[in-house]
C-alpha positions as CSV (number, residue, x, y, z in Angstrom):
1,M,-17.6,2.7,-6.8
2,L,-16.4,1.0,-9.8
3,L,-19.2,2.1,-12.0
4,D,-17.9,5.6,-10.6
5,I,-14.2,4.7,-11.8
6,I,-15.8,3.9,-15.4
7,V,-18.3,6.9,-15.4
8,Y,-15.6,9.3,-14.5
9,G,-12.6,8.1,-16.5
10,I,-10.6,7.7,-13.5
11,D,-7.7,5.0,-14.3
12,F,-4.5,5.3,-11.6
13,Y,-3.7,1.9,-13.4
14,D,-0.2,2.7,-14.6
15,E,0.8,4.8,-11.7
16,T,-0.3,2.2,-9.3
17,L,2.0,-0.6,-11.5
18,N,4.5,1.6,-11.1
19,I,4.9,2.0,-7.5
20,C,4.1,-1.8,-6.7
21,E,7.1,-2.8,-9.3
22,S,9.7,0.1,-7.7
23,L,8.0,-1.4,-4.3
24,F,8.7,-5.1,-4.8
25,E,12.3,-4.2,-6.9
26,N,13.4,-2.7,-3.5
27,I,11.8,-4.7,-0.8
28,K,14.8,-6.4,0.5
29,V,16.4,-2.9,1.6
30,L,13.1,-1.6,2.6
31,C,12.7,-4.6,5.2
32,G,16.4,-4.6,5.9
33,R,15.3,-1.0,7.8
34,Y,13.8,-2.7,10.4
35,P,15.9,-4.9,12.8
36,K,13.1,-8.0,12.8
37,Y,11.1,-9.1,10.2
38,R,9.6,-11.9,8.5
39,W,10.2,-13.1,5.1
40,F,8.0,-14.7,2.7
41,E,9.5,-16.5,-0.3
42,N,6.4,-15.9,-2.6
43,L,5.8,-12.0,-1.7
44,G,3.1,-10.1,-3.6
45,V,2.4,-6.0,-3.3
46,N,-1.0,-4.8,-3.0
47,A,-2.3,-1.0,-3.3
48,H,-5.7,0.4,-2.3
49,I,-7.1,4.0,-3.0
50,S,-9.3,5.5,-0.4
51,V,-11.5,8.8,0.1
52,T,-10.5,10.5,3.0
53,P,-12.5,13.6,4.5
54,P,-10.9,17.3,3.4
55,L,-8.9,19.0,6.4
56,P,-8.6,19.9,8.8
57,W,-9.8,16.1,9.3
58,Q,-6.9,14.4,11.2
59,F,-6.1,10.6,11.2
60,H,-4.5,10.1,14.6
61,I,-1.7,7.2,15.1
62,H,-3.2,4.0,15.1
63,Q,-1.7,0.5,15.3
64,E,-2.0,-1.3,12.1
65,G,-3.1,-4.8,11.6
66,L,-0.1,-6.8,12.1
67,E,-1.2,-8.9,8.9
68,K,-0.1,-6.0,6.9
69,F,3.1,-5.6,8.1
70,G,4.1,-9.8,8.2
71,V,4.9,-8.9,12.3
72,V,6.1,-12.3,14.0
């Protein structure tokens, strides 16, 4: 995968950095929209890009891993 990114010149670094910085700057406002959340002093932002099948493929509603949300 990494080799393909290099070979084809795919580079989302600037866009990803911008999104992550915006999330980090607004994290308290975003978390405040939920009635109960766990706060960590040393927060970081993870980002990933996924390749998905074309439409009409559907990802049905599913439960995410609790580690993704810091749920108590």
